[in-house]
Backbone and ligand atoms as CSV (ligand in chain L), in Angstrom:
chain,resi,resn,atom,element,x,y,z
A,1,MET,N,N,35.091,-60.273,-122.853
A,1,MET,CA,C,35.293,-61.686,-122.637
A,1,MET,C,C,35.451,-61.950,-121.152
A,2,ASN,N,N,34.819,-62.974,-120.695
A,2,ASN,CA,C,34.887,-63.322,-119.286
A,2,ASN,C,C,35.481,-64.708,-119.144
A,3,ASN,N,N,36.559,-64.799,-118.406
A,3,ASN,CA,C,37.170,-66.089,-118.136
A,3,ASN,C,C,36.812,-66.502,-116.714
A,4,ALA,N,N,35.543,-66.829,-116.487
A,4,ALA,CA,C,35.051,-67.101,-115.143
A,4,ALA,C,C,35.786,-68.240,-114.464
A,5,ASP,N,N,36.369,-69.151,-115.234
A,5,ASP,CA,C,37.080,-70.271,-114.633
A,5,ASP,C,C,38.520,-69.927,-114.283
A,6,THR,N,N,38.962,-68.744,-114.656
A,6,THR,CA,C,40.334,-68.345,-114.417
A,6,THR,C,C,40.359,-67.196,-113.417
A,7,ASP,N,N,40.967,-67.411,-112.281
A,7,ASP,CA,C,41.152,-66.344,-111.307
A,7,ASP,C,C,42.638,-66.068,-111.231
A,8,LEU,N,N,43.053,-64.887,-111.651
A,8,LEU,CA,C,44.469,-64.556,-111.744
A,8,LEU,C,C,45.015,-63.962,-110.451
A,9,ARG,N,N,44.206,-63.956,-109.380
A,9,ARG,CA,C,44.678,-63.401,-108.118
A,9,ARG,C,C,45.708,-64.329,-107.469
A,10,ILE,N,N,46.597,-63.752,-106.647
A,10,ILE,CA,C,47.540,-64.539,-105.867
A,10,ILE,C,C,46.742,-65.255,-104.782
A,11,SER,N,N,46.805,-66.553,-104.771
A,11,SER,CA,C,45.919,-67.329,-103.899
A,11,SER,C,C,46.224,-67.169,-102.418
A,12,SER,N,N,47.441,-66.840,-102.053
A,12,SER,CA,C,47.800,-66.782,-100.637
A,12,SER,C,C,47.510,-65.424,-99.992
A,13,ALA,N,N,47.077,-64.432,-100.759
A,13,ALA,CA,C,46.841,-63.096,-100.205
A,13,ALA,C,C,45.567,-63.052,-99.369
A,14,ASN,N,N,45.585,-62.268,-98.296
A,14,ASN,CA,C,44.380,-62.037,-97.507
A,14,ASN,C,C,43.483,-61.069,-98.279
A,15,ARG,N,N,42.176,-61.342,-98.265
A,15,ARG,CA,C,41.255,-60.521,-99.046
A,15,ARG,C,C,40.081,-60.089,-98.176
A,16,GLY,N,N,39.351,-59.123,-98.702
A,16,GLY,CA,C,38.124,-58.711,-98.053
A,16,GLY,C,C,37.028,-59.729,-98.325
A,17,THR,N,N,35.820,-59.367,-97.998
A,17,THR,CA,C,34.664,-60.231,-98.198
A,17,THR,C,C,34.426,-60.467,-99.690
A,18,LYS,N,N,34.110,-61.696,-100.022
A,18,LYS,CA,C,33.824,-62.047,-101.416
A,18,LYS,C,C,32.505,-61.410,-101.838
A,19,ILE,N,N,32.488,-60.782,-102.996
A,19,ILE,CA,C,31.288,-60.149,-103.529
A,19,ILE,C,C,31.107,-60.595,-104.979
A,20,THR,N,N,29.964,-60.272,-105.536
A,20,THR,CA,C,29.685,-60.635,-106.927
A,20,THR,C,C,29.326,-59.389,-107.720
A,21,LEU,N,N,29.971,-59.235,-108.849
A,21,LEU,CA,C,29.663,-58.165,-109.799
A,21,LEU,C,C,28.968,-58.789,-110.991
A,22,GLN,N,N,28.221,-58.003,-111.711
A,22,GLN,CA,C,27.673,-58.433,-112.995
A,22,GLN,C,C,28.435,-57.672,-114.066
A,23,VAL,N,N,29.173,-58.390,-114.902
A,23,VAL,CA,C,29.945,-57.757,-115.970
A,23,VAL,C,C,29.344,-58.184,-117.299
A,24,ASP,N,N,28.731,-57.239,-117.971
A,24,ASP,CA,C,28.011,-57.526,-119.218
A,24,ASP,C,C,27.025,-58.666,-119.013
A,25,GLY,N,N,26.389,-58.657,-117.843
A,25,GLY,CA,C,25.358,-59.646,-117.526
A,25,GLY,C,C,25.874,-60.966,-116.991
A,26,VAL,N,N,27.190,-61.094,-116.865
A,26,VAL,CA,C,27.779,-62.347,-116.391
A,26,VAL,C,C,28.292,-62.140,-114.963
A,27,PRO,N,N,27.925,-63.018,-114.020
A,27,PRO,CA,C,28.425,-62.871,-112.649
A,27,PRO,C,C,29.941,-63.060,-112.582
A,28,CYS,N,N,30.612,-62.180,-111.843
A,28,CYS,CA,C,32.061,-62.261,-111.656
A,28,CYS,C,C,32.375,-62.064,-110.178
A,29,THR,N,N,33.316,-62.817,-109.690
A,29,THR,CA,C,33.727,-62.706,-108.298
A,29,THR,C,C,34.695,-61.544,-108.121
A,30,ALA,N,N,34.525,-60.826,-107.025
A,30,ALA,CA,C,35.466,-59.779,-106.627
A,30,ALA,C,C,35.545,-59.806,-105.106
A,31,TYR,N,N,36.376,-58.943,-104.556
A,31,TYR,CA,C,36.531,-58.859,-103.108
A,31,TYR,C,C,36.448,-57.400,-102.700
A,32,GLU,N,N,35.808,-57.143,-101.574
A,32,GLU,CA,C,35.729,-55.777,-101.064
A,32,GLU,C,C,37.133,-55.213,-100.955
A,33,GLY,N,N,37.291,-53.982,-101.368
A,33,GLY,CA,C,38.595,-53.328,-101.339
A,33,GLY,C,C,39.303,-53.354,-102.684
A,34,GLU,N,N,38.834,-54.171,-103.604
A,34,GLU,CA,C,39.416,-54.180,-104.942
A,34,GLU,C,C,38.770,-53.081,-105.775
A,35,THR,N,N,39.538,-52.531,-106.692
A,35,THR,CA,C,38.923,-51.637,-107.674
A,35,THR,C,C,38.228,-52.484,-108.729
A,36,VAL,N,N,37.354,-51.859,-109.470
A,36,VAL,CA,C,36.712,-52.551,-110.597
A,36,VAL,C,C,37.791,-53.048,-111.554
A,37,HIS,N,N,38.788,-52.228,-111.779
A,37,HIS,CA,C,39.921,-52.584,-112.645
A,37,HIS,C,C,40.568,-53.878,-112.171
A,38,ALA,N,N,40.910,-53.972,-110.904
A,38,ALA,CA,C,41.569,-55.168,-110.370
A,38,ALA,C,C,40.669,-56.394,-110.517
A,39,ALA,N,N,39.391,-56.225,-110.242
A,39,ALA,CA,C,38.463,-57.357,-110.333
A,39,ALA,C,C,38.345,-57.851,-111.775
A,40,LEU,N,N,38.278,-56.917,-112.720
A,40,LEU,CA,C,38.161,-57.315,-114.122
A,40,LEU,C,C,39.438,-57.988,-114.616
A,41,LEU,N,N,40.581,-57.446,-114.243
A,41,LEU,CA,C,41.845,-58.071,-114.640
A,41,LEU,C,C,41.955,-59.481,-114.067
A,42,ALA,N,N,41.553,-59.647,-112.825
A,42,ALA,CA,C,41.626,-60.966,-112.193
A,42,ALA,C,C,40.730,-61.980,-112.896
A,43,GLU,N,N,39.679,-61.491,-113.539
A,43,GLU,CA,C,38.779,-62.371,-114.293
A,43,GLU,C,C,39.247,-62.558,-115.733
A,44,GLY,N,N,40.353,-61.915,-116.088
A,44,GLY,CA,C,40.884,-62.059,-117.438
A,44,GLY,C,C,40.247,-61.126,-118.445
A,45,ILE,N,N,39.538,-60.113,-117.976
A,45,ILE,CA,C,38.867,-59.162,-118.866
A,45,ILE,C,C,39.826,-58.002,-119.142
A,46,ARG,N,N,40.279,-57.878,-120.359
A,46,ARG,CA,C,41.273,-56.873,-120.723
A,46,ARG,C,C,40.675,-55.725,-121.548
A,47,VAL,N,N,39.710,-56.025,-122.376
A,47,VAL,CA,C,39.125,-54.998,-123.237
A,47,VAL,C,C,37.912,-54.410,-122.537
A,48,LEU,N,N,37.959,-53.095,-122.287
A,48,LEU,CA,C,36.873,-52.430,-121.565
A,48,LEU,C,C,35.961,-51.639,-122.486
A,49,ARG,N,N,36.466,-51.242,-123.621
A,49,ARG,CA,C,35.644,-50.491,-124.560
A,49,ARG,C,C,36.340,-50.489,-125.914
A,50,ILE,N,N,35.632,-50.004,-126.921
A,50,ILE,CA,C,36.174,-49.873,-128.260
A,50,ILE,C,C,36.238,-48.386,-128.582
A,51,ALA,N,N,37.390,-47.929,-129.038
A,51,ALA,CA,C,37.562,-46.511,-129.353
A,51,ALA,C,C,36.627,-46.123,-130.496
A,52,GLY,N,N,35.936,-45.014,-130.320
A,52,GLY,CA,C,34.946,-44.587,-131.297
A,52,GLY,C,C,35.523,-44.281,-132.664
A,53,LYS,N,N,36.648,-43.590,-132.717
A,53,LYS,CA,C,37.207,-43.155,-134.006
A,53,LYS,C,C,37.958,-44.271,-134.719
A,54,THR,N,N,38.713,-45.056,-133.993
A,54,THR,CA,C,39.583,-46.054,-134.633
A,54,THR,C,C,39.017,-47.464,-134.597
A,55,GLY,N,N,38.094,-47.732,-133.690
A,55,GLY,CA,C,37.563,-49.075,-133.535
A,55,GLY,C,C,38.505,-50.021,-132.811
A,56,GLU,N,N,39.563,-49.466,-132.222
A,56,GLU,CA,C,40.550,-50.287,-131.528
A,56,GLU,C,C,40.096,-50.597,-130.096
A,57,PRO,N,N,40.451,-51.767,-129.590
A,57,PRO,CA,C,40.124,-52.101,-128.204
A,57,PRO,C,C,40.940,-51.252,-127.234
A,58,ARG,N,N,40.311,-50.859,-126.155
A,58,ARG,CA,C,40.983,-50.048,-125.130
A,58,ARG,C,C,40.837,-50.739,-123.785
A,59,GLY,N,N,41.806,-50.520,-122.907
A,59,GLY,CA,C,41.761,-51.134,-121.586
A,59,GLY,C,C,42.582,-50.321,-120.609
A,60,ILE,N,N,43.005,-50.967,-119.561
A,60,ILE,CA,C,43.778,-50.287,-118.529
A,60,ILE,C,C,45.110,-49.812,-119.098
A,61,PHE,N,N,45.465,-48.567,-118.813
A,61,PHE,CA,C,46.754,-48.041,-119.244
A,61,PHE,C,C,47.524,-47.496,-118.049
A,62,CYS,N,N,47.068,-46.395,-117.468
A,62,CYS,CA,C,47.837,-45.798,-116.364
A,62,CYS,C,C,47.498,-46.422,-115.012
A,63,GLY,N,N,46.274,-46.829,-114.832
A,63,GLY,CA,C,45.862,-47.424,-113.563
A,63,GLY,C,C,45.768,-46.436,-112.416
A,64,MET,N,N,45.766,-45.123,-112.729
A,64,MET,CA,C,45.726,-44.135,-111.644
A,64,MET,C,C,44.886,-42.910,-111.977
A,65,GLY,N,N,43.909,-43.052,-112.866
A,65,GLY,CA,C,42.944,-41.987,-113.086
A,65,GLY,C,C,43.395,-40.851,-113.978
A,66,ILE,N,N,44.428,-41.051,-114.767
A,66,ILE,CA,C,44.949,-39.977,-115.607
A,66,ILE,C,C,44.521,-40.110,-117.069
A,67,CYS,N,N,44.571,-41.312,-117.627
A,67,CYS,CA,C,44.418,-41.474,-119.083
A,67,CYS,C,C,42.964,-41.645,-119.553
A,68,TYR,N,N,42.077,-42.022,-118.705
A,68,TYR,CA,C,40.659,-42.248,-119.041
A,68,TYR,C,C,40.443,-43.389,-120.040
A,69,GLU,N,N,41.397,-44.268,-120.183
A,69,GLU,CA,C,41.245,-45.399,-121.106
A,69,GLU,C,C,40.362,-46.501,-120.530
A,70,CYS,N,N,40.127,-46.489,-119.242
A,70,CYS,CA,C,39.420,-47.591,-118.574
A,70,CYS,C,C,37.946,-47.296,-118.339
A,71,ARG,N,N,37.363,-46.393,-119.115
A,71,ARG,CA,C,35.975,-46.002,-118.892
A,71,ARG,C,C,35.020,-47.158,-119.153
A,72,VAL,N,N,34.122,-47.368,-118.211
A,72,VAL,CA,C,33.061,-48.364,-118.326
A,72,VAL,C,C,31.775,-47.732,-117.810
A,73,THR,N,N,30.677,-48.411,-118.042
A,73,THR,CA,C,29.398,-47.973,-117.481
A,73,THR,C,C,29.161,-48.762,-116.199
A,74,ILE,N,N,28.928,-48.064,-115.104
A,74,ILE,CA,C,28.697,-48.704,-113.816
A,74,ILE,C,C,27.324,-48.301,-113.302
A,75,ASN,N,N,26.493,-49.289,-113.067
A,75,ASN,CA,C,25.123,-49.057,-112.593
A,75,ASN,C,C,24.402,-48.027,-113.451
A,76,GLY,N,N,24.618,-48.120,-114.761
A,76,GLY,CA,C,23.931,-47.252,-115.713
A,76,GLY,C,C,24.573,-45.903,-115.928
A,77,VAL,N,N,25.643,-45.596,-115.204
A,77,VAL,CA,C,26.317,-44.301,-115.356
A,77,VAL,C,C,27.532,-44.504,-116.258
A,78,PRO,N,N,27.537,-43.886,-117.453
A,78,PRO,CA,C,28.651,-44.102,-118.383
A,78,PRO,C,C,29.927,-43.374,-117.962
A,79,ASP,N,N,31.028,-43.810,-118.550
A,79,ASP,CA,C,32.331,-43.147,-118.422
A,79,ASP,C,C,32.856,-43.093,-116.989
A,80,GLN,N,N,32.646,-44.154,-116.248
A,80,GLN,CA,C,33.228,-44.271,-114.905
A,80,GLN,C,C,34.602,-44.919,-115.041
A,81,LEU,N,N,35.561,-44.473,-114.252
A,81,LEU,CA,C,36.924,-45.000,-114.344
A,81,LEU,C,C,37.045,-46.284,-113.532
A,82,ALA,N,N,37.298,-47.387,-114.229
A,82,ALA,CA,C,37.415,-48.683,-113.553
A,82,ALA,C,C,38.576,-48.702,-112.567
A,83,CYS,N,N,39.634,-47.951,-112.872
A,83,CYS,CA,C,40.823,-47.985,-112.005
A,83,CYS,C,C,40.640,-47.170,-110.730
A,84,MET,N,N,39.629,-46.306,-110.682
A,84,MET,CA,C,39.446,-45.429,-109.526
A,84,MET,C,C,38.168,-45.733,-108.751
A,85,THR,N,N,37.450,-46.789,-109.146
A,85,THR,CA,C,36.165,-47.104,-108.536
A,85,THR,C,C,36.266,-48.415,-107.770
A,86,LEU,N,N,35.906,-48.406,-106.505
A,86,LEU,CA,C,35.910,-49.631,-105.712
A,86,LEU,C,C,34.712,-50.497,-106.083
A,87,ALA,N,N,34.956,-51.782,-106.201
A,87,ALA,CA,C,33.891,-52.735,-106.510
A,87,ALA,C,C,32.987,-52.891,-105.287
A,88,THR,N,N,31.677,-52.961,-105.548
A,88,THR,CA,C,30.710,-53.215,-104.480
A,88,THR,C,C,29.789,-54.343,-104.912
A,89,ASP,N,N,29.257,-55.057,-103.940
A,89,ASP,CA,C,28.421,-56.213,-104.231
A,89,ASP,C,C,27.221,-55.814,-105.085
A,90,GLY,N,N,26.985,-56.575,-106.126
A,90,GLY,CA,C,25.836,-56.326,-106.998
A,90,GLY,C,C,26.053,-55.275,-108.062
A,91,MET,N,N,27.238,-54.701,-108.110
A,91,MET,CA,C,27.530,-53.658,-109.089
A,91,MET,C,C,27.326,-54.195,-110.503
A,92,GLN,N,N,26.678,-53.389,-111.348
A,92,GLN,CA,C,26.434,-53.744,-112.743
A,92,GLN,C,C,27.442,-52.990,-113.608
A,93,ILE,N,N,28.301,-53.727,-114.289
A,93,ILE,CA,C,29.342,-53.112,-115.111
A,93,ILE,C,C,29.123,-53.503,-116.558
A,94,GLU,N,N,29.173,-52.496,-117.422
A,94,GLU,CA,C,29.060,-52.743,-118.860
A,94,GLU,C,C,30.339,-52.265,-119.533
A,95,THR,N,N,30.962,-53.153,-120.289
A,95,THR,CA,C,32.144,-52.782,-121.059
A,95,THR,C,C,31.707,-52.491,-122.486
A,96,ARG,N,N,32.624,-51.938,-123.257
A,96,ARG,CA,C,32.438,-51.650,-124.693
A,96,ARG,C,C,31.523,-50.503,-124.967
L,1,FES,S1,S,43.640,-46.710,-116.533
L,1,FES,FE1,FE,44.082,-44.631,-116.855
L,1,FES,S2,S,42.373,-43.611,-115.956
L,1,FES,FE2,FE,42.022,-45.703,-115.509
């Protein structure tokens, strides 16, 4: 789910250059220096994939590269950690 009209970032913070990601084919705003995880959370995207065995939604848990719950496909490469990957302009991200 993409809440493109909702930006959950603190408005007064200084940020890097504004960039655009494609998340499941939908353009999303991010800023250089943000992780994919931070950019997705700021857009209100909480569910990153569905667990294969249980069918339960999965998302950010540890935020530091330990739990592997935040795996997404980035530029066609599956199982990339959203919490450990810096967002770059034009990045193609697939959840689920
Ligand atoms: S949230 Fe745990 S590895 Fe990314």
